[in-house]
C-alpha positions, 0 to 999 in steps of 0.5 A: 691635173698638172699639164707639163710646160712642154705640151701646155704651150706647144704650137697651134698655130703655124705663126705661133712655131718659133724659127721654122718660118720658111715651113710654116709658111710655105704650108700655111700657103698651100692650104691657103692656095689648095696645093696640098702635096700628098706625101711630106718629109720633116728633117731636123734635130729633137725638139725643133717643132717638125711633129708640132708642124705635122699637128698643125697642118692636120688640124688646119687641113680639118679645121671647120673655121680656119682663115683664108690663110691657111690658119687653123682656129686651133678651139674647133672641136676637131683642132682640140682633138688633134692638138691633143692627141686624142683619137681622131677618124682622120689623123693617124700618129705611128711611131716607126720606133715601134711599127716599123715592119712589113706588115705595120706598113700594109695595115697603114697601106690598107687603113689608107684606102678608106676615105675621109669622114666628112668631104672637106676633111683629111686623112693624115697619117704623121710617121715619127722617127721615120727612120726606123721604117725597114727596107721592106716596109719602106717599099710597101708603102712605095705605091701608094705614095707615088699614087696616094688616094685622093685627099690623104697625106703622108707626113714622115719626121725623122732626126735621121735622113740619111738613114732614109737615102740609104735604105729607101732613095726612091721614096725621097723623089715622092716625098717634099722635104722640109729642113729644120732648123735649131733654134738658137739660145736667144730664141730659147731664152725669149719664148721661155721669157714668155712661158715663165711670165704667163706662169707668173714666174720672175727669172733673172737671164742668168738662169734663162742663159743656162737653161738656153745653152742646157736646151742645145737647141731644142725648144721642147727640152727647154721647157722639160728643163725649166718644168724640172727647175720650177719643180726644185721649190717656189719664188724668183729662178735664178742660176744657182737653183737652175744649177742645182736642179740640172747638176750643172758645173759651176762658171766659178770652175771653168775659171779656175781651171782657166786660171791654172792653165793660164798661170801654169800650174799643172801640179794643180790640175790633179786635184782640181779635176778629183774635186770636179770627180768628188762632186759628181760631175759629168767629165763630158759634159765638163769638156763641153763646158770648158770649150764654150769658157774657150771659144768665148775667151778666142773671141774675146782675142779676136777683137770681138767683144759680143758676139763669142760672149752673148751666151754667158753669163753677166757674171762669166763675161766679165771675168773674162773681159778681166783675164784677157790677154792672160792665154794667146788666141794661138792657145786657145785655139789649139786647145779647142783643136785639142778638145775636139779630137780629144772627144771621140776618144773619150766616150770610148775610154774606160779612163776618162778623168785621165784623159782630162787630167793629161790634157789639162795639163799639156795645156798649163805646159803649153809655154814650155813647147818650141813655135816654128816661127822661133826655130825657123828665126834660129835658124838664121839666114845661113841655116845654122846648122850643118847636115850631120851635126846634131846642133852642137858640132857633133856628128849625128848618129844615123839609125842602121837600115835593117835589110830586106829578108830573103823571100821568094820571088816578088811581083811587081810592087804598086806604090804610092805617088811620092808625098811632098818634097822631103824638107832639108836636111839641115837641123836648127840647134833649137829644134834637136832636141824635139826632132822626131826619131829617123825613119827606119824598120826598127823604129817603125815596128816599134812605133806600129801601134801607135800608128794604128791607133791613129789610124783608128783615131780617123775611122780608118778602120779598113786600113787597119785591118789591113794592115795588121797583115801587112810586115814593113820590111824595108826602108829605102835611103829616099824614105820608100817605105816596103810593106810586105804581105803573106803570098794568101794575102794579096786581096789587101794590097788594094785596100792598103794603096788606097789609104798610102795617103793616110798611112804615111801622114800617120807615120809622119807622125811618129817618125821623121823621113818617110815619103813613098810607101809600095807593098810586095806579095811574095809568089806562093809555090807552084803547086801542079795542076790538079794535085790536092795540096796537105796540110800537116800538123807541122805546116800549120805550126810553122804557117802560124809561127810565122804569121806571129813572127811578123806580126809581133819583132819582139818574138821576131828576135825571140825565135831567132836568137834562141830558137824557139818553137811554137808548142800551142 
């Protein structure tokens, strides 16, 4: 029967576990010195050796022939049963994803009270995906973790320790925690090379590098992907064979996009992306691969000819060396930042191809933007312009400010702390075309959705939810914005003011001149004590229309000009 590489080459000794020597040496020393703890928490990414080390620990605790330094022999009947995952009286593995409830935890607690099968044996409970346990399950285990029976060891493995901290913080103080490292591409390549040599399979360095990158820090994934690739056929394991088996995008495609951007051929972007889509390429994987190419090119532009290019194939490394200087370090850095900012939106979008195309077109047109240094040089020593000119000598038109509507008496409003001092009003001739629109109530309402979208992208969902009920009603000459809430929504004032800094930053990305903000909540009409407020259909309809008008400036203008009435 065929055994997968990931199972066949799972380590049997502490010394064989790659990269995690800080954990394996500590556990081995604890066994050799008789200082084994009753509970361990193993944290780290998937496929880096957490469950493997838990099994090796169980093997060492129950090995019939372990060495003086704490290593298990790996060949005795006890070690063999534990390593293969077969039934063992003293070692129990539990998947918390399917045994996560309080009843499962109580059952585990009761089973832990039974003594091990031998005087020199330990009962070891390995709980995988421990973050899936419920709060009630952790509470049920708390007592046995605090005062465990003799020779009972609990080992919890998890990829998300923060969830355990949220659900059961007291448990963490009862366990010894070990954080596992991601396995670097160099270590993955070395392990794959050794495994394939044992399997009598020849592999090219480019193929090993490609498998190491695809594994993304997981040794288990690297072995599984190698298994998948070997299933494609016999002979030498080449990069082309790996690419075909795993459906990876050819590095030539990334270099072709790189050349289009450096040559500023924006029109050729669309057919290039369409070709990738027609070939069935995963655009998410394409973004990640393109970021790797830009990162390597940036390292090369900054003078690093080794570290930044180490994880690329020899052919791609040589190609980037030939293209050195075609894109500046500043452009490469901006493109990497743009890819990073796009990724959260990309995952949620239903128009992924369009997002990728527009981003790449922006990259290809990057030479047409004006840098800040050029603007400052264009100003000259005397500023190069006047406060009221538009850069061509003509007076600059100012946007009219919409006065605040007359409303009920307002209670004292809360103001944000002042923003950074506004820049001088002088405008450079070269910057006139790219200047942001001036801040006004009309401009603010026009760009309100774009401002909220930026806050959503930054994860400020509570602030966005509060701002959906706020209306910008006034902008002072100094750039102070007044927002108004309905009298019954005064509780939203505090979350809005707490997010004042983020809101001003989002407004500043769309409009020029915002410095401060405040929230005004009109006082509702006094109601006689003991009286009951009666709501008529007309009152409800009027309140709904008022709310819609506050949220939609176009509707507000239409109602005012055409004397519209809300029907339903």
